[in-house]
C-alpha positions in Angstrom: 23.6 -25.9 19.6 21.3 -26.7 16.5 20.5 -23.6 14.5 19.0 -23.0 11.1 19.8 -19.9 9.0 16.7 -18.6 7.2 16.9 -15.8 4.7 13.9 -13.6 4.5 13.9 -12.0 0.9 11.7 -9.0 1.2 11.4 -8.0 -2.6 9.5 -5.5 -4.5 8.0 -7.3 -7.5 6.2 -5.8 -10.4 2.8 -7.2 -11.2 3.0 -9.2 -14.5 6.7 -8.6 -15.0 7.6 -12.3 -14.5 10.9 -12.0 -16.2 12.0 -9.1 -14.0 10.6 -10.8 -10.8 12.5 -14.0 -11.6 15.6 -12.0 -12.1 15.3 -10.5 -8.6 14.7 -14.0 -7.2 17.9 -15.5 -8.8 20.0 -12.5 -7.7 18.8 -13.2 -4.1 19.7 -16.8 -4.4 23.2 -16.0 -5.6 23.7 -13.8 -2.6 22.4 -16.3 0.0 23.2 -19.8 -1.0 26.4 -19.9 1.1 24.8 -18.1 4.0 21.3 -19.7 4.5 20.0 -23.1 4.8 16.7 -21.9 3.2 15.6 -18.7 1.4 11.9 -17.6 1.7 10.2 -15.2 -0.8 6.8 -13.6 -0.2 3.4 -14.4 -1.4 3.0 -14.3 -5.3 6.7 -13.0 -5.5 7.0 -14.5 -8.9 4.2 -12.6 -10.4 3.5 -9.7 -8.0 0.2 -9.0 -6.2 -2.7 -8.4 -6.7 -3.0 -9.9 -10.2 -6.7 -9.2 -10.6 -8.1 -10.3 -14.0 -4.7 -11.4 -15.3 -5.6 -14.7 -13.4 -8.6 -15.1 -15.8 -6.3 -15.1 -18.8 -5.0 -18.4 -20.3 -2.1 -16.7 -21.9 -1.0 -15.3 -18.5 -1.4 -18.7 -16.7 0.7 -20.4 -19.4 3.4 -17.8 -19.0 3.5 -18.4 -15.3 3.8 -22.2 -15.8 6.6 -21.7 -18.2 8.4 -19.5 -15.7 7.9 -22.0 -12.9 9.5 -24.5 -15.1 12.4 -22.1 -15.8 12.8 -21.5 -11.9 12.8 -25.3 -11.4 15.6 -25.7 -13.8 17.5 -22.7 -12.4 17.2 -24.2 -8.9 19.8 -26.9 -10.0 22.5 -24.1 -9.9 21.9 -23.4 -6.2 22.8 -25.4 -3.0 20.1 -23.9 -1.1 16.4 -24.8 -1.1 13.9 -22.0 -1.4 10.3 -21.2 -1.2 8.5 -18.9 -3.6 4.9 -17.7 -3.9 3.3 -18.0 -7.3 -0.1 -18.9 -8.9 -0.5 -22.5 -9.9 -3.0 -23.9 -12.3 -4.2 -27.4 -11.9 -7.2 -29.2 -13.5 -9.0 -26.0 -14.4 -8.5 -24.3 -11.1 -6.1 -21.5 -10.1 -4.5 -21.6 -6.6 -2.4 -19.1 -4.7 0.5 -21.2 -3.9 3.9 -21.7 -2.1 6.4 -23.6 -4.2 9.4 -25.5 -2.6 12.4 -25.9 -4.9 15.7 -27.6 -4.5 18.4 -29.0 -6.8 16.4 -29.0 -10.0 13.3 -30.2 -8.5 9.9 -28.6 -7.5 9.6 -30.7 -4.3 6.1 -29.6 -3.2 3.3 -27.2 -3.7 1.1 -25.7 -1.0 -2.2 -24.1 -1.9 -3.5 -21.4 0.4 -6.5 -22.5 2.3 -8.2 -19.3 3.7 -8.9 -16.8 0.9 -9.9 -13.2 1.9 -12.8 -11.6 0.4 -13.2 -8.3 2.2 -11.8 -4.8 1.9 -9.1 -4.7 -0.7 -9.0 -8.5 -1.1 -10.9 -10.3 -3.8 -9.2 -13.7 -3.7 -12.2 -15.8 -3.8 -13.1 -14.3 -7.2 -9.9 -15.9 -8.7 -8.5 -18.6 -6.5 -9.7 -22.1 -5.4 -9.3 -23.0 -1.8 -6.5 -25.5 -1.0 -6.8 -28.4 1.4 -3.4 -29.8 1.7 -0.4 -29.1 4.0 3.3 -28.5 3.4 5.5 -29.9 6.2 9.1 -30.5 5.5 12.2 -31.4 7.4 15.5 -29.6 6.9 18.6 -30.2 8.8 16.4 -32.4 11.0 14.1 -29.5 11.8 10.4 -29.7 10.9 9.0 -26.6 9.2 5.3 -25.8 8.3 4.3 -23.4 5.5 1.3 -21.2 5.2 0.2 -18.2 3.2 -0.9 -14.9 4.7 -4.6 -15.2 5.7 -3.9 -18.9 6.9 -2.1 -17.6 9.9 -4.9 -15.3 11.0 -6.9 -18.2 12.4 -5.6 -19.1 16.0 -6.8 -22.8 15.8 -5.9 -23.3 12.1 -3.0 -24.5 10.1 -0.2 -23.3 12.4 -1.8 -25.4 15.3 -1.9 -28.5 13.1 1.8 -28.0 12.1 2.8 -27.5 15.8 0.9 -30.7 16.9 2.7 -32.6 14.1 6.2 -31.4 15.5 6.9 -28.3 13.5 9.4 -26.1 15.3 9.4 -23.3 12.6 6.2 -21.8 11.1 6.8 -20.0 7.7 4.1 -17.5 6.6 4.6 -15.9 3.3 2.6 -12.7 2.7 1.4 -9.9 0.4 -0.1 -8.0 3.3 -0.9 -4.3 2.2 -0.2 -1.4 4.5 -2.7 0.6 6.5 -2.1 3.0 9.2 -2.2 1.4 12.6 -2.2 -2.2 11.1 1.4 -3.0 11.9 1.2 -3.0 15.6 -1.9 -5.1 15.6 -0.2 -7.5 13.1 2.9 -7.8 15.2 0.9 -8.5 18.3 -1.1 -11.3 16.8 1.9 -12.9 15.2 3.5 -12.9 18.7 0.4 -14.5 20.0 0.8 -17.2 17.3 4.4 -17.9 18.2 3.5 -18.2 21.9 0.4 -20.3 21.4 2.1 -22.8 19.1 5.5 -22.7 21.0 7.4 -22.3 17.6 9.3 -19.7 15.7 7.1 -17.7 13.3 8.8 -16.5 10.2 6.8 -13.8 8.5 7.9 -12.7 5.1 6.1 -9.8 3.4 6.2 -8.1 0.0 7.2 -4.5 -0.2 6.4 -1.8 -2.8 3.6 0.1 -4.4 1.0 -1.4 -6.6 -1.7 1.0 -7.9 -3.7 1.9 -4.8 -1.9 -0.5 -2.5 1.3 -0.1 -0.7 3.2 -3.1 0.9 5.3 -2.1 3.8 7.6 -5.1 4.2 8.7 -5.3 7.8 9.2 -9.0 7.5 10.1 -10.4 10.9 10.9 -13.5 13.1 9.3 -14.1 16.4 10.6 -16.6 19.0 8.5 -19.3 20.8 8.2 -16.9 23.8 6.8 -14.2 21.6 10.0 -12.1 21.5 10.9 -10.2 18.3 14.1 -11.8 17.1 14.6 -9.9 13.8 12.7 -7.3 11.8 13.4 -6.1 8.2 13.1 -2.5 7.0 10.0 -0.7 6.3 9.1 0.4 2.9 12.3 -0.8 1.4 13.6 -4.0 -0.2 15.7 -6.0 2.4 17.4 -9.2 2.9 17.3 -10.5 6.4 19.2 -13.7 7.4 18.4 -15.0 10.9 19.9 -17.9 12.7 17.2 -19.8 14.6 18.2 -21.9 17.7 15.7 -24.8 17.9 16.8 -25.6 21.4 14.5 -22.7 22.5 11.5 -24.4 21.0 12.4 -27.6 22.8 13.0 -25.8 26.1 9.6 -24.0 25.9 7.8 -27.3 25.1 9.4 -29.1 27.9 8.7 -26.4 30.6 5.2 -25.6 29.3 4.0 -28.8 27.8 0.6 -27.3 26.7 0.7 -28.9 23.3 0.8 -32.4 24.9 -2.8 -31.8 25.9 -4.0 -31.6 22.3 -4.2 -34.3 19.6 -4.5 -34.1 15.8 -6.1 -37.0 14.1 -4.1 -36.5 10.9 -1.0 -38.0 9.3 1.2 -35.7 7.3 4.5 -37.2 6.2 7.2 -34.4 6.1 9.2 -34.0 3.0 12.8 -34.7 3.9 15.4 -32.4 2.5 18.9 -33.8 2.8 21.1 -30.7 2.7 23.4 -30.9 5.6 25.6 -27.8 5.4 27.7 -26.1 8.1 27.2 -22.4 7.7 28.4 -19.5 9.8 25.8 -18.2 12.3 24.0 -15.0 11.1 23.8 -11.7 13.0 20.1 -10.9 13.4 19.0 -7.2 13.4 15.8 -5.5 14.5 15.0 -2.4 12.5 13.3 0.4 14.2 9.6 1.2 13.6 9.2 4.7 12.3 7.1 7.4 13.9 3.4 7.8 12.8 4.2 10.6 10.5 7.4 9.2 9.1 5.6 5.9 8.5 2.8 7.5 6.5 5.2 9.7 4.5 7.4 6.8 3.8 4.3 4.8 2.5 3.3 7.8 0.2 6.8 8.1 -1.2 7.1 4.5 -2.0 3.6 4.5 -3.6 4.3 7.4 -5.7 7.8 6.3 -6.9 6.7 2.9 -7.8 3.7 4.1 -9.7 5.8 6.4 -11.8 8.6 4.0 -12.4 6.7 0.8 -12.9 4.5 2.5 -15.4 7.4 4.1 -17.3 6.8 7.8 -16.8 9.6 10.2 -17.2 8.5 12.3 -14.2 5.5 14.1 -12.8 3.9 17.5 -13.2 1.4 19.2 -10.9 -0.4 22.6 -10.5 1.2 24.6 -7.7 -1.4 26.9 -6.1 0.4 28.3 -3.1 -2.0 26.1 -0.8 -1.0 23.3 1.5 -2.3 20.4 -0.6 -0.2 21.2 -3.7 2.8 22.2 -1.5 2.9 18.7 0.3 2.3 16.9 -3.1 5.3 18.9 -4.6 7.6 18.2 -1.7 6.6 14.6 -1.7 7.3 14.2 -5.5 10.7 15.7 -5.1 11.5 13.5 -2.2 10.4 10.4 -4.2 11.7 11.1 -7.5 14.4 13.9 -7.4 14.0 17.4 -8.5 15.0 16.7 -12.1 11.9 14.6 -12.6 9.4 17.0 -11.1 7.7 19.9 -13.0 5.4 22.5 -11.2 3.0 24.8 -13.1 1.7 27.9 -11.4 -1.6 29.2 -13.2 -2.8 32.4 -11.5 -6.1 34.1 -12.2 -7.5 37.5 -11.3 -8.5 35.9 -8.0 -5.1 34.5 -7.1 -3.6 36.3 -4.1 -0.2 38.0 -4.0 0.6 35.7 -0.9 -0.1 32.6 -2.9 2.1 33.6 -5.8 4.9 34.4 -3.5 4.5 31.3 -1.4 4.5 29.1 -4.6 7.8 30.8 -5.8 9.6 30.4 -2.5 8.6 26.7 -2.2 9.9 26.0 -5.8 13.1 27.9 -4.9 13.5 26.0 -1.7 13.2 22.7 -3.5 15.5 23.7 -6.4 13.0 23.3 -9.2 11.8 25.5 -12.0 8.3 27.0 -11.5 6.6 27.3 -14.9 4.0 30.0 -15.0 1.0 30.4 -17.3 -1.7 32.9 -16.2 -5.3 31.8 -17.0 -6.8 35.3 -16.7 -7.1 35.9 -20.5 -8.0 32.3 -21.3 -10.8 32.5 -18.8 -11.9 36.0 -20.1 -12.1 34.7 -23.6 -14.3 31.8 -22.5 -16.7 34.1 -20.7 -16.9 36.6 -23.6 -17.7 33.7 -26.0 -20.3 32.1 -23.7 -21.8 35.5 -22.9 -22.3 36.2 -26.6 -23.7 32.8 -27.5 -25.6 32.0 -24.3 -26.3 35.4 -22.8 -24.7 34.4 -19.4 -23.5 37.5 -17.4 -23.7 36.5 -13.8 -20.8 34.8 -12.0 -21.8 31.3 -10.6 -20.1 28.1 -9.5 -19.9 27.2 -13.2 -17.5 30.0 -13.7 -15.5 28.8 -10.7 -15.2 25.3 -12.1 -14.4 26.6 -15.5 -11.1 28.0 -14.2 -10.3 24.6 -12.6 -10.8 22.9 -15.9 -8.7 25.4 -17.8 -5.9 24.6 -15.5 -6.4 20.8 -15.9 -6.2 21.3 -19.7 -2.9 23.1 -19.4 -1.5 20.4 -17.2 -2.6 17.6 -19.5 -1.3 19.5 -22.5 2.1 19.6 -20.8 1.8 15.9 -19.8 1.2 14.9 -23.5 4.1 17.2 -24.6 6.6 16.0 -22.0 5.6 12.5 -21.1 5.1 13.5 -17.5 2.3 12.1 -15.2 -0.2 14.5 -13.9 -0.6 14.4 -10.1 -3.8 15.5 -8.6 -3.4 17.3 -5.3 -6.9 16.4 -3.9 -7.1 15.0 -0.4 -9.5 12.5 1.3 -11.6 15.2 3.0 -12.3 16.8 -0.4 -12.8 13.6 -2.2 -15.3 12.3 0.3 -17.4 15.4 0.2 -17.1 16.1 -3.5 -15.3 19.4 -2.7 -13.5 19.6 -6.1 -14.1 20.1 -9.8 -14.7 17.0 -11.8 -12.3 17.2 -14.8 -10.6 20.0 -12.9 -8.6 19.9 -9.9 -9.8 16.3 -9.2 -8.2 15.1 -12.6 -5.0 13.5 -12.8 -3.1 10.2 -13.3 -2.3 9.7 -9.7 -3.5 11.3 -6.4 -0.8 10.8 -3.7 -3.0 12.4 -1.0 -6.3 10.5 -2.0 -6.4 8.8 1.4 -5.1 11.6 3.6 -7.5 13.7 5.6 -6.9 17.4 5.4 -5.9 17.6 9.1 -3.2 15.0 8.3 -2.1 17.0 5.2 -1.1 19.7 7.7 0.5 17.2 10.1 2.5 15.5 7.4 3.7 18.9 6.0 4.8 19.9 9.5 6.7 16.6 9.8 8.4 17.2 6.5 9.4 20.6 7.6 10.8 19.4 10.7 13.4 17.4 8.6 14.3 20.5 6.5 12.0 23.6 6.4 10.9 24.1 2.8 7.2 24.9 2.9 6.7 28.6 3.8 5.1 29.1 7.2 2.4 31.3 5.7 1.0 28.2 3.8 0.3 26.7 7.1 -1.4 29.8 8.7 -3.5 31.2 5.9 -7.1 30.1 5.6 -7.4 27.3 2.9 -9.0 28.5 -0.3 -9.6 27.4 -4.0 -9.2 31.2 -4.9 -11.8 30.9 -7.7 -13.7 34.0 -6.6 -12.9 37.1 -4.5 -12.5 36.3 -0.7 -13.4 32.5 -1.0 -12.5 30.1 1.8 -13.0 26.4 2.1 -15.1 26.9 5.3 -17.9 28.7 3.4 -18.8 25.3 2.0 -17.3 22.9 4.5 -17.2 22.6 8.4 -13.8 23.2 10.0 -11.6 20.5 8.9 -11.1 19.1 12.5 -14.8 18.6 12.6 -15.2 17.3 9.1 -12.5 14.8 9.3 -13.8 13.4 12.6 -17.2 12.9 11.0 -15.6 11.3 8.0 -13.5 9.0 10.1 -16.4 7.8 12.3 -18.6 7.3 9.2 -16.0 5.7 6.9 -13.7 3.8 9.3 -15.9 3.1 12.3 -19.3 2.8 10.4 -21.1 5.0 12.9 -24.7 6.1 12.3 -26.1 9.7 12.6 -27.3 9.0 16.1 -24.1 7.5 17.2 -22.1 10.4 16.1 -24.6 12.8 17.8 -24.1 10.9 21.0 -20.3 11.6 20.6 -21.1 15.3 20.8 -21.1 16.3 17.2 -23.7 18.7 15.8 -26.6 16.8 14.0 -27.0 19.5 11.4 -23.4 19.4 10.5 -23.4 15.6 10.3 -26.4 15.7 8.1 -24.8 18.1 5.8 -21.6 16.0 5.5 -23.5 12.7 4.9 -25.5 14.4 2.2 -22.3 15.5 0.5 -20.8 12.0 0.7 -24.0 10.5 -0.9 -24.2 12.9 -3.9 -20.4 12.7 -4.6 -19.9 9.1 -5.5 -20.0 9.7 -9.2 -17.0 12.1 -8.8 -15.1 9.5 -6.8 -15.7 6.9 -9.4 -13.8 9.2 -12.0 -11.0 10.3 -9.7 -7.5 9.0 -10.2 -6.0 6.1 -8.3 -4.1 6.9 -5.1 -2.5 4.9 -2.2 -4.6 3.4 0.5 -3.2 4.6 3.9 -6.2 4.4 6.3 -8.2 1.5 7.4 -10.9 2.2 4.8 -10.0 4.1 1.7 -12.5 5.6 -0.8 -12.6 3.4 -3.9 -11.6 -0.2 -3.4 -12.7 -0.2 0.2 -15.5 2.2 0.1 -17.9 2.5 -2.9 -21.6 3.4 -2.8 -24.2 3.0 -5.6 -24.3 6.2 -7.6 -27.9 5.9 -8.1 -29.5 5.3 -4.6 -32.6 6.3 -2.7 -31.1 5.4 0.7 -30.0 8.2 2.9 -27.7 7.9 5.9 -30.4 9.8 8.0 -34.1 10.1 8.0 
């Protein structure tokens, strides 16, 4: 039996920390050189992804080139060839590349051919398209290399490699997470393996990077479309898999579909002479988490990496006794530990006794100190001063928003004093409709729930309580309220969240028109109100903090409207 041990190095790089990323790569090579015939790292593993306008800096590109040289020299220490994603700069063009190293040499460079320019991707802004191939032979087995988007085209690069005799197709990726994307991705990768009658080795990044989360879940798929191995979700992992190439030969003999096709192209594979007898590896298939567990894990990773990669001591947030701040607090403690989380309760004359009690119980359940600074007198002093100077006596939305801005000032004061990051507790339903105070409750350095609909806030909180009940039951059952005036509830301004979230989902993620939503049975007047709120709130969204993309279309990088616009979503 002829088998090849491939190590899938699912690492969590930090964008721009090339020294730290190089150190991760070298540590993996030390662990694997006596266990694997080849080690594969993800797309842009050396630099992190996405690099954005760092790629327009000559000093950054020079640093990358210097580190590639260091990696080339370091490769002489190892007996194993390895593949690493990195930018390369040639003749005034920047490429998204895969670099093949072995024994002190940079043997080959492959440049990504298909550059995505949609959604969160802006690769055509920075990279030039490649036109070459990378086909090499290791232990007598032909292997073809592609990068992320390349494999999405069914008659593309992988087909060429297979027709040229490749038995293993390696795809290195920086594929960000979105809810529901993984099952689709796994299915199309299985189709690629079956169509090309070859193993597909998919290696993905893991980690949080600003508004993106990379879920990892690197995998290997057999020529028959069977999952051979799958790495962990939302964690660094090292997966070593033994691939039996006899399975490729059997499939191609029994179903000789590839013989019917020809490729008018000559690509000479690079021959790597590295005959080594290694023990066969035990493959494993990590379970896929439930929907709620998956999203909660994504949020935890996004928050943890944002705090740690940006050097914050911890986080601080305003705890109101409502569901959004409750879930944000629990998420923060789960991500960072109770010693790195501070909660501030800022009651006013409109804060209910129930909210105060619920906030205290939640903090006690989590084992954290609850700081309390009432804003009643601060708010009153503002009103007295404004009344004397401007003759304002009535109570309007301006007075409501003033309370939120007082609270934001207190949070940012403590942030400055303590070096803690302020977390905004705003959710997607609020952000989409502008239901929040700019420079008030919207303000923060990071918004963990930014892409979580309100109905999903409840769902995730229930999920977390199923693991260990820490959120008081009353927080789930009482009507949601900003408590900025007597008797206030969210539903005075917004439709019921079940209705609102469905309208938002259909508009944002499916792109449905007013007429199409009405045909789905939704009330025309309610839809028009929501669409109007979306239109006039873009200026708020532009000034909101960054938060992790979870859904298929997040507000911000995925969805942004002109602030000044005469177009309406209805006539």
